[in-house]
PDB file as gemmi writes it, atoms N, CA and C in Angstrom:
CRYST1    1.000    1.000    1.000  90.00  90.00  90.00 P 1                      
ATOM      1  N   MET A   1       6.543  21.381  -0.328  1.00  0.00           N  
ATOM      2  CA  MET A   1       5.469  20.461  -0.056  1.00  0.00           C  
ATOM      3  C   MET A   1       4.173  21.033  -0.644  1.00  0.00           C  
ATOM      4  N   THR A   2       3.516  20.241  -1.487  1.00  0.00           N  
ATOM      5  CA  THR A   2       2.275  20.705  -2.090  1.00  0.00           C  
ATOM      6  C   THR A   2       1.092  20.023  -1.435  1.00  0.00           C  
ATOM      7  N   MET A   3       0.033  20.775  -1.282  1.00  0.00           N  
ATOM      8  CA  MET A   3      -1.195  20.231  -0.709  1.00  0.00           C  
ATOM      9  C   MET A   3      -2.272  20.284  -1.762  1.00  0.00           C  
ATOM     10  N   GLU A   4      -3.041  19.230  -1.850  1.00  0.00           N  
ATOM     11  CA  GLU A   4      -4.150  19.239  -2.780  1.00  0.00           C  
ATOM     12  C   GLU A   4      -5.175  20.242  -2.274  1.00  0.00           C  
ATOM     13  N   MET A   5      -5.643  21.092  -3.164  1.00  0.00           N  
ATOM     14  CA  MET A   5      -6.569  22.134  -2.773  1.00  0.00           C  
ATOM     15  C   MET A   5      -8.016  21.739  -3.079  1.00  0.00           C  
ATOM     16  N   PHE A   6      -8.246  20.524  -3.476  1.00  0.00           N  
ATOM     17  CA  PHE A   6      -9.583  20.078  -3.800  1.00  0.00           C  
ATOM     18  C   PHE A   6      -9.843  18.758  -3.098  1.00  0.00           C  
ATOM     19  N   ASN A   7     -11.101  18.437  -2.983  1.00  0.00           N  
ATOM     20  CA  ASN A   7     -11.484  17.192  -2.346  1.00  0.00           C  
ATOM     21  C   ASN A   7     -11.470  16.092  -3.395  1.00  0.00           C  
ATOM     22  N   PRO A   8     -10.487  15.209  -3.354  1.00  0.00           N  
ATOM     23  CA  PRO A   8     -10.441  14.141  -4.359  1.00  0.00           C  
ATOM     24  C   PRO A   8     -11.626  13.199  -4.181  1.00  0.00           C  
ATOM     25  N   PRO A   9     -12.069  12.587  -5.259  1.00  0.00           N  
ATOM     26  CA  PRO A   9     -13.210  11.681  -5.149  1.00  0.00           C  
ATOM     27  C   PRO A   9     -12.845  10.428  -4.357  1.00  0.00           C  
ATOM     28  N   HIS A  10     -13.843   9.868  -3.702  1.00  0.00           N  
ATOM     29  CA  HIS A  10     -13.642   8.567  -3.069  1.00  0.00           C  
ATOM     30  C   HIS A  10     -13.380   7.570  -4.202  1.00  0.00           C  
ATOM     31  N   PRO A  11     -12.489   6.624  -4.009  1.00  0.00           N  
ATOM     32  CA  PRO A  11     -12.193   5.664  -5.075  1.00  0.00           C  
ATOM     33  C   PRO A  11     -13.417   4.881  -5.543  1.00  0.00           C  
ATOM     34  N   GLY A  12     -14.443   4.801  -4.693  1.00  0.00           N  
ATOM     35  CA  GLY A  12     -15.681   4.151  -5.107  1.00  0.00           C  
ATOM     36  C   GLY A  12     -16.340   4.850  -6.280  1.00  0.00           C  
ATOM     37  N   GLU A  13     -16.187   6.182  -6.355  1.00  0.00           N  
ATOM     38  CA  GLU A  13     -16.737   6.932  -7.486  1.00  0.00           C  
ATOM     39  C   GLU A  13     -16.026   6.551  -8.783  1.00  0.00           C  
ATOM     40  N   ILE A  14     -14.727   6.377  -8.705  1.00  0.00           N  
ATOM     41  CA  ILE A  14     -13.948   5.969  -9.879  1.00  0.00           C  
ATOM     42  C   ILE A  14     -14.339   4.550 -10.278  1.00  0.00           C  
ATOM     43  N   LEU A  15     -14.468   3.683  -9.286  1.00  0.00           N  
ATOM     44  CA  LEU A  15     -14.851   2.302  -9.552  1.00  0.00           C  
ATOM     45  C   LEU A  15     -16.230   2.235 -10.192  1.00  0.00           C  
ATOM     46  N   ARG A  16     -17.143   3.075  -9.755  1.00  0.00           N  
ATOM     47  CA  ARG A  16     -18.483   3.099 -10.345  1.00  0.00           C  
ATOM     48  C   ARG A  16     -18.406   3.413 -11.849  1.00  0.00           C  
ATOM     49  N   GLU A  17     -17.526   4.334 -12.220  1.00  0.00           N  
ATOM     50  CA  GLU A  17     -17.347   4.666 -13.638  1.00  0.00           C  
ATOM     51  C   GLU A  17     -16.833   3.452 -14.413  1.00  0.00           C  
ATOM     52  N   TYR A  18     -15.908   2.724 -13.829  1.00  0.00           N  
ATOM     53  CA  TYR A  18     -15.388   1.519 -14.480  1.00  0.00           C  
ATOM     54  C   TYR A  18     -16.489   0.474 -14.652  1.00  0.00           C  
ATOM     55  N   ILE A  19     -17.292   0.301 -13.613  1.00  0.00           N  
ATOM     56  CA  ILE A  19     -18.378  -0.679 -13.681  1.00  0.00           C  
ATOM     57  C   ILE A  19     -19.392  -0.273 -14.745  1.00  0.00           C  
ATOM     58  N   ASN A  20     -19.745   1.000 -14.757  1.00  0.00           N  
ATOM     59  CA  ASN A  20     -20.674   1.482 -15.779  1.00  0.00           C  
ATOM     60  C   ASN A  20     -20.096   1.291 -17.175  1.00  0.00           C  
ATOM     61  N   GLY A  21     -18.787   1.465 -17.287  1.00  0.00           N  
ATOM     62  CA  GLY A  21     -18.110   1.341 -18.580  1.00  0.00           C  
ATOM     63  C   GLY A  21     -18.145  -0.061 -19.164  1.00  0.00           C  
ATOM     64  N   VAL A  22     -18.217  -1.067 -18.302  1.00  0.00           N  
ATOM     65  CA  VAL A  22     -18.257  -2.442 -18.802  1.00  0.00           C  
ATOM     66  C   VAL A  22     -19.685  -2.980 -18.863  1.00  0.00           C  
ATOM     67  N   GLY A  23     -20.644  -2.179 -18.438  1.00  0.00           N  
ATOM     68  CA  GLY A  23     -22.043  -2.564 -18.551  1.00  0.00           C  
ATOM     69  C   GLY A  23     -22.455  -3.757 -17.710  1.00  0.00           C  
ATOM     70  N   LYS A  24     -21.832  -3.926 -16.564  1.00  0.00           N  
ATOM     71  CA  LYS A  24     -22.155  -5.033 -15.668  1.00  0.00           C  
ATOM     72  C   LYS A  24     -22.908  -4.510 -14.454  1.00  0.00           C  
ATOM     73  N   THR A  25     -23.655  -5.387 -13.818  1.00  0.00           N  
ATOM     74  CA  THR A  25     -24.335  -5.019 -12.584  1.00  0.00           C  
ATOM     75  C   THR A  25     -23.357  -5.112 -11.425  1.00  0.00           C  
ATOM     76  N   ILE A  26     -23.738  -4.513 -10.315  1.00  0.00           N  
ATOM     77  CA  ILE A  26     -22.902  -4.593  -9.120  1.00  0.00           C  
ATOM     78  C   ILE A  26     -22.773  -6.050  -8.681  1.00  0.00           C  
ATOM     79  N   THR A  27     -23.846  -6.783  -8.785  1.00  0.00           N  
ATOM     80  CA  THR A  27     -23.815  -8.211  -8.414  1.00  0.00           C  
ATOM     81  C   THR A  27     -22.839  -8.981  -9.296  1.00  0.00           C  
ATOM     82  N   GLU A  28     -22.873  -8.728 -10.595  1.00  0.00           N  
ATOM     83  CA  GLU A  28     -21.960  -9.418 -11.522  1.00  0.00           C  
ATOM     84  C   GLU A  28     -20.504  -9.079 -11.222  1.00  0.00           C  
ATOM     85  N   VAL A  29     -20.248  -7.815 -10.950  1.00  0.00           N  
ATOM     86  CA  VAL A  29     -18.873  -7.397 -10.662  1.00  0.00           C  
ATOM     87  C   VAL A  29     -18.419  -7.977  -9.319  1.00  0.00           C  
ATOM     88  N   ALA A  30     -19.284  -7.964  -8.328  1.00  0.00           N  
ATOM     89  CA  ALA A  30     -18.929  -8.540  -7.025  1.00  0.00           C  
ATOM     90  C   ALA A  30     -18.563 -10.010  -7.190  1.00  0.00           C  
ATOM     91  N   GLN A  31     -19.365 -10.752  -7.947  1.00  0.00           N  
ATOM     92  CA  GLN A  31     -19.061 -12.162  -8.186  1.00  0.00           C  
ATOM     93  C   GLN A  31     -17.731 -12.304  -8.917  1.00  0.00           C  
ATOM     94  N   GLY A  32     -17.502 -11.455  -9.898  1.00  0.00           N  
ATOM     95  CA  GLY A  32     -16.253 -11.502 -10.657  1.00  0.00           C  
ATOM     96  C   GLY A  32     -15.030 -11.163  -9.827  1.00  0.00           C  
ATOM     97  N   LEU A  33     -15.232 -10.387  -8.775  1.00  0.00           N  
ATOM     98  CA  LEU A  33     -14.135 -10.003  -7.880  1.00  0.00           C  
ATOM     99  C   LEU A  33     -14.001 -10.959  -6.696  1.00  0.00           C  
ATOM    100  N   ALA A  34     -14.860 -11.948  -6.635  1.00  0.00           N  
ATOM    101  CA  ALA A  34     -14.875 -12.899  -5.512  1.00  0.00           C  
ATOM    102  C   ALA A  34     -15.036 -12.154  -4.187  1.00  0.00           C  
ATOM    103  N   THR A  35     -16.018 -11.244  -4.163  1.00  0.00           N  
ATOM    104  CA  THR A  35     -16.351 -10.502  -2.953  1.00  0.00           C  
ATOM    105  C   THR A  35     -17.864 -10.439  -2.841  1.00  0.00           C  
ATOM    106  N   SER A  36     -18.349  -9.966  -1.726  1.00  0.00           N  
ATOM    107  CA  SER A  36     -19.801  -9.869  -1.555  1.00  0.00           C  
ATOM    108  C   SER A  36     -20.326  -8.593  -2.208  1.00  0.00           C  
ATOM    109  N   ARG A  37     -21.591  -8.652  -2.583  1.00  0.00           N  
ATOM    110  CA  ARG A  37     -22.234  -7.468  -3.148  1.00  0.00           C  
ATOM    111  C   ARG A  37     -22.257  -6.355  -2.102  1.00  0.00           C  
ATOM    112  N   LYS A  38     -22.474  -6.728  -0.842  1.00  0.00           N  
ATOM    113  CA  LYS A  38     -22.503  -5.744   0.245  1.00  0.00           C  
ATOM    114  C   LYS A  38     -21.166  -5.015   0.351  1.00  0.00           C  
ATOM    115  N   HIS A  39     -20.054  -5.764   0.312  1.00  0.00           N  
ATOM    116  CA  HIS A  39     -18.741  -5.129   0.423  1.00  0.00           C  
ATOM    117  C   HIS A  39     -18.487  -4.189  -0.753  1.00  0.00           C  
ATOM    118  N   LEU A  40     -18.830  -4.634  -1.956  1.00  0.00           N  
ATOM    119  CA  LEU A  40     -18.642  -3.781  -3.125  1.00  0.00           C  
ATOM    120  C   LEU A  40     -19.511  -2.528  -3.016  1.00  0.00           C  
ATOM    121  N   SER A  41     -20.736  -2.684  -2.553  1.00  0.00           N  
ATOM    122  CA  SER A  41     -21.619  -1.526  -2.378  1.00  0.00           C  
ATOM    123  C   SER A  41     -21.061  -0.541  -1.358  1.00  0.00           C  
ATOM    124  N   LEU A  42     -20.453  -1.057  -0.280  1.00  0.00           N  
ATOM    125  CA  LEU A  42     -19.835  -0.172   0.714  1.00  0.00           C  
ATOM    126  C   LEU A  42     -18.736   0.673   0.083  1.00  0.00           C  
ATOM    127  N   ILE A  43     -17.951   0.066  -0.796  1.00  0.00           N  
ATOM    128  CA  ILE A  43     -16.900   0.819  -1.497  1.00  0.00           C  
ATOM    129  C   ILE A  43     -17.527   1.846  -2.429  1.00  0.00           C  
ATOM    130  N   LEU A  44     -18.473   1.400  -3.235  1.00  0.00           N  
ATOM    131  CA  LEU A  44     -19.096   2.284  -4.226  1.00  0.00           C  
ATOM    132  C   LEU A  44     -19.783   3.484  -3.583  1.00  0.00           C  
ATOM    133  N   ASN A  45     -20.311   3.296  -2.392  1.00  0.00           N  
ATOM    134  CA  ASN A  45     -21.014   4.382  -1.708  1.00  0.00           C  
ATOM    135  C   ASN A  45     -20.135   5.161  -0.741  1.00  0.00           C  
ATOM    136  N   GLY A  46     -18.819   4.897  -0.783  1.00  0.00           N  
ATOM    137  CA  GLY A  46     -17.876   5.675   0.012  1.00  0.00           C  
ATOM    138  C   GLY A  46     -17.875   5.362   1.485  1.00  0.00           C  
ATOM    139  N   HIS A  47     -18.419   4.203   1.875  1.00  0.00           N  
ATOM    140  CA  HIS A  47     -18.481   3.839   3.297  1.00  0.00           C  
ATOM    141  C   HIS A  47     -17.278   3.032   3.758  1.00  0.00           C  
ATOM    142  N   THR A  48     -16.505   2.528   2.829  1.00  0.00           N  
ATOM    143  CA  THR A  48     -15.272   1.821   3.164  1.00  0.00           C  
ATOM    144  C   THR A  48     -14.269   2.072   2.055  1.00  0.00           C  
ATOM    145  N   GLY A  49     -13.013   1.870   2.385  1.00  0.00           N  
ATOM    146  CA  GLY A  49     -11.957   2.129   1.411  1.00  0.00           C  
ATOM    147  C   GLY A  49     -11.555   0.887   0.633  1.00  0.00           C  
ATOM    148  N   ILE A  50     -10.635   1.099  -0.272  1.00  0.00           N  
ATOM    149  CA  ILE A  50     -10.089   0.012  -1.078  1.00  0.00           C  
ATOM    150  C   ILE A  50      -8.824  -0.494  -0.402  1.00  0.00           C  
ATOM    151  N   SER A  51      -8.864  -1.745  -0.008  1.00  0.00           N  
ATOM    152  CA  SER A  51      -7.715  -2.383   0.639  1.00  0.00           C  
ATOM    153  C   SER A  51      -6.697  -2.796  -0.418  1.00  0.00           C  
ATOM    154  N   ALA A  52      -5.527  -3.198   0.034  1.00  0.00           N  
ATOM    155  CA  ALA A  52      -4.508  -3.698  -0.896  1.00  0.00           C  
ATOM    156  C   ALA A  52      -5.024  -4.928  -1.633  1.00  0.00           C  
ATOM    157  N   GLU A  53      -5.739  -5.797  -0.928  1.00  0.00           N  
ATOM    158  CA  GLU A  53      -6.295  -6.997  -1.565  1.00  0.00           C  
ATOM    159  C   GLU A  53      -7.304  -6.631  -2.651  1.00  0.00           C  
ATOM    160  N   MET A  54      -8.193  -5.693  -2.336  1.00  0.00           N  
ATOM    161  CA  MET A  54      -9.184  -5.284  -3.326  1.00  0.00           C  
ATOM    162  C   MET A  54      -8.514  -4.560  -4.494  1.00  0.00           C  
ATOM    163  N   ALA A  55      -7.484  -3.782  -4.213  1.00  0.00           N  
ATOM    164  CA  ALA A  55      -6.751  -3.104  -5.283  1.00  0.00           C  
ATOM    165  C   ALA A  55      -6.149  -4.113  -6.248  1.00  0.00           C  
ATOM    166  N   LEU A  56      -5.637  -5.197  -5.710  1.00  0.00           N  
ATOM    167  CA  LEU A  56      -5.080  -6.251  -6.566  1.00  0.00           C  
ATOM    168  C   LEU A  56      -6.171  -6.878  -7.420  1.00  0.00           C  
ATOM    169  N   LYS A  57      -7.305  -7.199  -6.814  1.00  0.00           N  
ATOM    170  CA  LYS A  57      -8.419  -7.782  -7.565  1.00  0.00           C  
ATOM    171  C   LYS A  57      -8.909  -6.828  -8.656  1.00  0.00           C  
ATOM    172  N   LEU A  58      -9.061  -5.556  -8.308  1.00  0.00           N  
ATOM    173  CA  LEU A  58      -9.526  -4.567  -9.286  1.00  0.00           C  
ATOM    174  C   LEU A  58      -8.535  -4.399 -10.424  1.00  0.00           C  
ATOM    175  N   SER A  59      -7.250  -4.485 -10.110  1.00  0.00           N  
ATOM    176  CA  SER A  59      -6.233  -4.317 -11.159  1.00  0.00           C  
ATOM    177  C   SER A  59      -6.335  -5.425 -12.194  1.00  0.00           C  
ATOM    178  N   VAL A  60      -6.628  -6.639 -11.740  1.00  0.00           N  
ATOM    179  CA  VAL A  60      -6.793  -7.757 -12.672  1.00  0.00           C  
ATOM    180  C   VAL A  60      -8.093  -7.594 -13.456  1.00  0.00           C  
ATOM    181  N   ALA A  61      -9.170  -7.259 -12.758  1.00  0.00           N  
ATOM    182  CA  ALA A  61     -10.485  -7.168 -13.379  1.00  0.00           C  
ATOM    183  C   ALA A  61     -10.577  -6.050 -14.422  1.00  0.00           C  
ATOM    184  N   PHE A  62      -9.914  -4.935 -14.157  1.00  0.00           N  
ATOM    185  CA  PHE A  62     -10.064  -3.768 -15.026  1.00  0.00           C  
ATOM    186  C   PHE A  62      -8.776  -3.369 -15.742  1.00  0.00           C  
ATOM    187  N   ASP A  63      -7.798  -4.276 -15.753  1.00  0.00           N  
ATOM    188  CA  ASP A  63      -6.555  -4.059 -16.494  1.00  0.00           C  
ATOM    189  C   ASP A  63      -5.874  -2.748 -16.106  1.00  0.00           C  
ATOM    190  N   THR A  64      -5.737  -2.564 -14.792  1.00  0.00           N  
ATOM    191  CA  THR A  64      -5.019  -1.400 -14.266  1.00  0.00           C  
ATOM    192  C   THR A  64      -3.876  -1.952 -13.407  1.00  0.00           C  
ATOM    193  N   THR A  65      -3.392  -1.146 -12.491  1.00  0.00           N  
ATOM    194  CA  THR A  65      -2.400  -1.621 -11.528  1.00  0.00           C  
ATOM    195  C   THR A  65      -2.990  -1.478 -10.129  1.00  0.00           C  
ATOM    196  N   PRO A  66      -2.504  -2.238  -9.169  1.00  0.00           N  
ATOM    197  CA  PRO A  66      -2.963  -2.025  -7.789  1.00  0.00           C  
ATOM    198  C   PRO A  66      -2.676  -0.594  -7.321  1.00  0.00           C  
ATOM    199  N   ASP A  67      -1.535  -0.053  -7.743  1.00  0.00           N  
ATOM    200  CA  ASP A  67      -1.174   1.315  -7.344  1.00  0.00           C  
ATOM    201  C   ASP A  67      -2.195   2.337  -7.828  1.00  0.00           C  
ATOM    202  N   PHE A  68      -2.774   2.107  -8.986  1.00  0.00           N  
ATOM    203  CA  PHE A  68      -3.806   2.998  -9.522  1.00  0.00           C  
ATOM    204  C   PHE A  68      -4.911   3.186  -8.482  1.00  0.00           C  
ATOM    205  N   TRP A  69      -5.409   2.080  -7.929  1.00  0.00           N  
ATOM    206  CA  TRP A  69      -6.499   2.130  -6.957  1.00  0.00           C  
ATOM    207  C   TRP A  69      -6.015   2.631  -5.598  1.00  0.00           C  
ATOM    208  N   LEU A  70      -4.845   2.178  -5.173  1.00  0.00           N  
ATOM    209  CA  LEU A  70      -4.334   2.595  -3.866  1.00  0.00           C  
ATOM    210  C   LEU A  70      -3.978   4.073  -3.837  1.00  0.00           C  
ATOM    211  N   ASN A  71      -3.532   4.613  -4.967  1.00  0.00           N  
ATOM    212  CA  ASN A  71      -3.233   6.047  -5.017  1.00  0.00           C  
ATOM    213  C   ASN A  71      -4.499   6.886  -4.879  1.00  0.00           C  
ATOM    214  N   PHE A  72      -5.601   6.440  -5.489  1.00  0.00           N  
ATOM    215  CA  PHE A  72      -6.877   7.133  -5.283  1.00  0.00           C  
ATOM    216  C   PHE A  72      -7.261   7.098  -3.811  1.00  0.00           C  
ATOM    217  N   GLN A  73      -7.101   5.930  -3.193  1.00  0.00           N  
ATOM    218  CA  GLN A  73      -7.460   5.784  -1.786  1.00  0.00           C  
ATOM    219  C   GLN A  73      -6.578   6.669  -0.901  1.00  0.00           C  
ATOM    220  N   LYS A  74      -5.284   6.664  -1.190  1.00  0.00           N  
ATOM    221  CA  LYS A  74      -4.340   7.468  -0.393  1.00  0.00           C  
ATOM    222  C   LYS A  74      -4.657   8.956  -0.508  1.00  0.00           C  
ATOM    223  N   SER A  75      -4.902   9.430  -1.705  1.00  0.00           N  
ATOM    224  CA  SER A  75      -5.224  10.849  -1.901  1.00  0.00           C  
ATOM    225  C   SER A  75      -6.493  11.226  -1.153  1.00  0.00           C  
ATOM    226  N   TYR A  76      -7.485  10.363  -1.248  1.00  0.00           N  
ATOM    227  CA  TYR A  76      -8.746  10.618  -0.554  1.00  0.00           C  
ATOM    228  C   TYR A  76      -8.534  10.646   0.957  1.00  0.00           C  
ATOM    229  N   ASP A  77      -7.851   9.634   1.479  1.00  0.00           N  
ATOM    230  CA  ASP A  77      -7.626   9.540   2.926  1.00  0.00           C  
ATOM    231  C   ASP A  77      -6.839  10.726   3.458  1.00  0.00           C  
ATOM    232  N   LEU A  78      -5.773  11.110   2.758  1.00  0.00           N  
ATOM    233  CA  LEU A  78      -4.953  12.237   3.226  1.00  0.00           C  
ATOM    234  C   LEU A  78      -5.731  13.539   3.205  1.00  0.00           C  
ATOM    235  N   TRP A  79      -6.517  13.763   2.166  1.00  0.00           N  
ATOM    236  CA  TRP A  79      -7.301  14.995   2.113  1.00  0.00           C  
ATOM    237  C   TRP A  79      -8.286  15.040   3.266  1.00  0.00           C  
ATOM    238  N   GLN A  80      -8.957  13.909   3.516  1.00  0.00           N  
ATOM    239  CA  GLN A  80      -9.935  13.850   4.599  1.00  0.00           C  
ATOM    240  C   GLN A  80      -9.290  14.132   5.955  1.00  0.00           C  
ATOM    241  N   VAL A  81      -8.151  13.505   6.214  1.00  0.00           N  
ATOM    242  CA  VAL A  81      -7.512  13.679   7.521  1.00  0.00           C  
ATOM    243  C   VAL A  81      -6.950  15.098   7.677  1.00  0.00           C  
ATOM    244  N   ARG A  82      -6.519  15.713   6.579  1.00  0.00           N  
ATOM    245  CA  ARG A  82      -6.013  17.094   6.668  1.00  0.00           C  
ATOM    246  C   ARG A  82      -7.119  18.065   7.058  1.00  0.00           C  
ATOM    247  N   GLN A  83      -8.363  17.699   6.780  1.00  0.00           N  
ATOM    248  CA  GLN A  83      -9.479  18.564   7.158  1.00  0.00           C  
ATOM    249  C   GLN A  83      -9.799  18.433   8.648  1.00  0.00           C  
ATOM    250  N   LYS A  84      -9.372  17.352   9.271  1.00  0.00           N  
ATOM    251  CA  LYS A  84      -9.792  17.041  10.638  1.00  0.00           C  
ATOM    252  C   LYS A  84      -8.691  17.167  11.686  1.00  0.00           C  
ATOM    253  N   VAL A  85      -7.441  16.967  11.292  1.00  0.00           N  
ATOM    254  CA  VAL A  85      -6.359  16.871  12.280  1.00  0.00           C  
ATOM    255  C   VAL A  85      -5.589  18.187  12.361  1.00  0.00           C  
ATOM    256  N   ASP A  86      -5.484  18.697  13.569  1.00  0.00           N  
ATOM    257  CA  ASP A  86      -4.703  19.907  13.826  1.00  0.00           C  
ATOM    258  C   ASP A  86      -3.260  19.493  14.102  1.00  0.00           C  
ATOM    259  N   THR A  87      -2.349  19.872  13.240  1.00  0.00           N  
ATOM    260  CA  THR A  87      -0.944  19.518  13.428  1.00  0.00           C  
ATOM    261  C   THR A  87      -0.108  20.691  13.963  1.00  0.00           C  
ATOM    262  N   SER A  88      -0.784  21.769  14.352  1.00  0.00           N  
ATOM    263  CA  SER A  88      -0.037  22.952  14.801  1.00  0.00           C  
ATOM    264  C   SER A  88       0.741  22.708  16.095  1.00  0.00           C  
ATOM    265  N   ASN A  89       0.357  21.702  16.859  1.00  0.00           N  
ATOM    266  CA  ASN A  89       1.052  21.431  18.119  1.00  0.00           C  
ATOM    267  C   ASN A  89       2.027  20.262  18.004  1.00  0.00           C  
ATOM    268  N   ILE A  90       2.340  19.853  16.799  1.00  0.00           N  
ATOM    269  CA  ILE A  90       3.271  18.742  16.579  1.00  0.00           C  
ATOM    270  C   ILE A  90       4.691  19.288  16.586  1.00  0.00           C  
ATOM    271  N   THR A  91       5.584  18.634  17.293  1.00  0.00           N  
ATOM    272  CA  THR A  91       6.985  19.042  17.390  1.00  0.00           C  
ATOM    273  C   THR A  91       7.725  18.696  16.115  1.00  0.00           C  
ATOM    274  N   HIS A  92       8.514  19.635  15.621  1.00  0.00           N  
ATOM    275  CA  HIS A  92       9.396  19.399  14.452  1.00  0.00           C  
ATOM    276  C   HIS A  92      10.739  18.898  14.998  1.00  0.00           C  
ATOM    277  N   PHE A  93      11.109  17.680  14.665  1.00  0.00           N  
ATOM    278  CA  PHE A  93      12.336  17.111  15.192  1.00  0.00           C  
ATOM    279  C   PHE A  93      13.543  17.342  14.292  1.00  0.00           C  
ATOM    280  N   LEU A  94      13.315  17.669  13.061  1.00  0.00           N  
ATOM    281  CA  LEU A  94      14.421  17.970  12.138  1.00  0.00           C  
ATOM    282  C   LEU A  94      14.365  19.440  11.800  1.00  0.00           C  
ATOM    283  N   ASN A  95      15.520  20.076  11.777  1.00  0.00           N  
ATOM    284  CA  ASN A  95      15.498  21.463  11.342  1.00  0.00           C  
ATOM    285  C   ASN A  95      16.045  21.557   9.933  1.00  0.00           C  
ATOM    286  N   SER A  96      15.735  22.615   9.261  1.00  0.00           N  
ATOM    287  CA  SER A  96      16.106  22.742   7.849  1.00  0.00           C  
ATOM    288  C   SER A  96      17.607  22.932   7.638  1.00  0.00           C  
ATOM    289  N   ALA A  97      18.354  23.283   8.671  1.00  0.00           N  
ATOM    290  CA  ALA A  97      19.794  23.503   8.529  1.00  0.00           C  
ATOM    291  C   ALA A  97      20.587  22.197   8.632  1.00  0.00           C  
ATOM    292  N   ALA A  98      19.954  21.133   8.999  1.00  0.00           N  
ATOM    293  CA  ALA A  98      20.673  19.864   9.212  1.00  0.00           C  
ATOM    294  C   ALA A  98      21.148  19.252   7.929  1.00  0.00           C  
TER     295      ALA A  98                                                      
END                                                                             
């Protein structure tokens, strides 16, 4: 089992690069994604994550896949929770000899 040893970027940081790359404003991109500017800003500023619905919209808008966006979100979420959750008291139900 490998653990990421670095803090992966919030997917909003990646999305910001894509937006900058197409030279559009946040308002223009929000309209193009059929979402509010406020919701897009929350993602861009790391205050909310990318949902499956938003991943689908982003995949169409930026010619990627939904998995591309969801994998960024998953990596970010797992790294964050590993910093906060103590699993030392969790029971192991499977043993390695099974």
